PyMOL commands that place a pseudoatom at each C-alpha (Angstrom):
pseudoatom trace, name=CA, resn=MET, resi=1, chain=A, elem=C, hetatm=0, pos=[180.787, 194.186, 209.556]
pseudoatom trace, name=CA, resn=LYS, resi=2, chain=A, elem=C, hetatm=0, pos=[180.591, 191.147, 210.636]
pseudoatom trace, name=CA, resn=TYR, resi=3, chain=A, elem=C, hetatm=0, pos=[178.292, 190.847, 207.602]
pseudoatom trace, name=CA, resn=THR, resi=4, chain=A, elem=C, hetatm=0, pos=[181.364, 191.213, 205.250]
pseudoatom trace, name=CA, resn=ALA, resi=5, chain=A, elem=C, hetatm=0, pos=[184.110, 189.038, 207.534]
pseudoatom trace, name=CA, resn=GLU, resi=6, chain=A, elem=C, hetatm=0, pos=[182.131, 185.936, 206.782]
pseudoatom trace, name=CA, resn=LEU, resi=7, chain=A, elem=C, hetatm=0, pos=[181.257, 186.852, 203.048]
pseudoatom trace, name=CA, resn=GLU, resi=8, chain=A, elem=C, hetatm=0, pos=[185.444, 186.851, 202.735]
pseudoatom trace, name=CA, resn=LYS, resi=9, chain=A, elem=C, hetatm=0, pos=[185.790, 184.227, 204.609]
pseudoatom trace, name=CA, resn=ALA, resi=10, chain=A, elem=C, hetatm=0, pos=[183.032, 182.000, 201.970]
pseudoatom trace, name=CA, resn=ILE, resi=11, chain=A, elem=C, hetatm=0, pos=[185.203, 183.576, 199.072]
pseudoatom trace, name=CA, resn=ASP, resi=12, chain=A, elem=C, hetatm=0, pos=[188.566, 182.912, 200.478]
pseudoatom trace, name=CA, resn=GLN, resi=13, chain=A, elem=C, hetatm=0, pos=[186.939, 179.167, 201.298]
pseudoatom trace, name=CA, resn=GLN, resi=14, chain=A, elem=C, hetatm=0, pos=[185.747, 178.974, 197.406]
pseudoatom trace, name=CA, resn=GLU, resi=15, chain=A, elem=C, hetatm=0, pos=[188.627, 180.327, 196.020]
pseudoatom trace, name=CA, resn=GLN, resi=16, chain=A, elem=C, hetatm=0, pos=[190.756, 176.937, 198.256]
pseudoatom trace, name=CA, resn=THR, resi=17, chain=A, elem=C, hetatm=0, pos=[188.146, 175.008, 196.536]
pseudoatom trace, name=CA, resn=ALA, resi=18, chain=A, elem=C, hetatm=0, pos=[188.963, 176.163, 192.959]
pseudoatom trace, name=CA, resn=THR, resi=19, chain=A, elem=C, hetatm=0, pos=[192.319, 176.166, 193.460]
pseudoatom trace, name=CA, resn=LEU, resi=20, chain=A, elem=C, hetatm=0, pos=[192.286, 172.380, 195.292]
pseudoatom trace, name=CA, resn=CYS, resi=21, chain=A, elem=C, hetatm=0, pos=[189.695, 171.233, 192.243]
pseudoatom trace, name=CA, resn=ILE, resi=22, chain=A, elem=C, hetatm=0, pos=[192.371, 173.463, 189.320]
pseudoatom trace, name=CA, resn=GLU, resi=23, chain=A, elem=C, hetatm=0, pos=[195.499, 171.618, 191.582]
pseudoatom trace, name=CA, resn=LEU, resi=24, chain=A, elem=C, hetatm=0, pos=[193.565, 167.935, 192.051]
pseudoatom trace, name=CA, resn=GLN, resi=25, chain=A, elem=C, hetatm=0, pos=[192.749, 168.322, 187.479]
pseudoatom trace, name=CA, resn=ILE, resi=26, chain=A, elem=C, hetatm=0, pos=[196.626, 169.474, 186.264]
pseudoatom trace, name=CA, resn=LEU, resi=27, chain=A, elem=C, hetatm=0, pos=[197.359, 166.103, 188.342]
pseudoatom trace, name=CA, resn=TYR, resi=28, chain=A, elem=C, hetatm=0, pos=[194.599, 163.660, 186.885]
pseudoatom trace, name=CA, resn=LEU, resi=29, chain=A, elem=C, hetatm=0, pos=[196.173, 164.924, 183.022]
pseudoatom trace, name=CA, resn=TYR, resi=30, chain=A, elem=C, hetatm=0, pos=[199.621, 165.039, 184.213]
pseudoatom trace, name=CA, resn=GLU, resi=31, chain=A, elem=C, hetatm=0, pos=[198.339, 160.852, 184.901]
pseudoatom trace, name=CA, resn=GLU, resi=32, chain=A, elem=C, hetatm=0, pos=[197.361, 160.346, 181.823]
pseudoatom trace, name=CA, resn=CYS, resi=33, chain=A, elem=C, hetatm=0, pos=[199.659, 161.473, 180.391]
pseudoatom trace, name=CA, resn=ILE, resi=34, chain=A, elem=C, hetatm=0, pos=[202.161, 159.121, 181.769]
pseudoatom trace, name=CA, resn=GLY, resi=35, chain=A, elem=C, hetatm=0, pos=[200.021, 156.944, 181.634]
pseudoatom trace, name=CA, resn=PHE, resi=36, chain=A, elem=C, hetatm=0, pos=[200.185, 155.813, 185.672]
pseudoatom trace, name=CA, resn=ASN, resi=37, chain=A, elem=C, hetatm=0, pos=[197.968, 156.602, 188.373]
pseudoatom trace, name=CA, resn=ILE, resi=38, chain=A, elem=C, hetatm=0, pos=[199.770, 158.105, 191.005]
pseudoatom trace, name=CA, resn=ILE, resi=39, chain=A, elem=C, hetatm=0, pos=[196.884, 158.364, 193.706]
pseudoatom trace, name=CA, resn=LYS, resi=40, chain=A, elem=C, hetatm=0, pos=[193.746, 156.730, 193.837]
pseudoatom trace, name=CA, resn=PRO, resi=41, chain=A, elem=C, hetatm=0, pos=[190.579, 157.903, 191.833]
pseudoatom trace, name=CA, resn=SER, resi=42, chain=A, elem=C, hetatm=0, pos=[188.584, 158.108, 194.655]
pseudoatom trace, name=CA, resn=LEU, resi=43, chain=A, elem=C, hetatm=0, pos=[190.224, 161.084, 196.179]
pseudoatom trace, name=CA, resn=TYR, resi=44, chain=A, elem=C, hetatm=0, pos=[189.999, 162.992, 192.404]
pseudoatom trace, name=CA, resn=GLY, resi=45, chain=A, elem=C, hetatm=0, pos=[185.943, 164.304, 194.519]
pseudoatom trace, name=CA, resn=TYR, resi=46, chain=A, elem=C, hetatm=0, pos=[184.785, 163.303, 190.566]
pseudoatom trace, name=CA, resn=ASP, resi=47, chain=A, elem=C, hetatm=0, pos=[181.703, 164.395, 191.935]
pseudoatom trace, name=CA, resn=ILE, resi=48, chain=A, elem=C, hetatm=0, pos=[182.940, 168.060, 193.512]
pseudoatom trace, name=CA, resn=LEU, resi=49, chain=A, elem=C, hetatm=0, pos=[184.690, 168.822, 190.844]
pseudoatom trace, name=CA, resn=ASP, resi=50, chain=A, elem=C, hetatm=0, pos=[181.124, 168.094, 188.039]
pseudoatom trace, name=CA, resn=SER, resi=51, chain=A, elem=C, hetatm=0, pos=[179.085, 170.110, 190.854]
pseudoatom trace, name=CA, resn=LEU, resi=52, chain=A, elem=C, hetatm=0, pos=[181.908, 172.866, 190.018]
pseudoatom trace, name=CA, resn=SER, resi=53, chain=A, elem=C, hetatm=0, pos=[181.797, 172.771, 186.688]
pseudoatom trace, name=CA, resn=VAL, resi=54, chain=A, elem=C, hetatm=0, pos=[178.345, 173.037, 186.610]
pseudoatom trace, name=CA, resn=ARG, resi=55, chain=A, elem=C, hetatm=0, pos=[177.898, 176.574, 188.450]
for i in range(1, 55): cmd.bond("trace and resi %d" % i, "trace and resi %d" % (i + 1))
show_as sticks, trace
zoom trace
């Protein structure tokens, strides 16, 4: 039972991370379209996005 709960928690965290990455990518594309930087590029977490896209 403990294993199942830990597995569900890990899956939830992974889904939240994926959702955040998608939201950041959408914001980045929006900024590209309007030619304006809303947030600093360092906040995008390019390393995180790149590592997730490799998987």
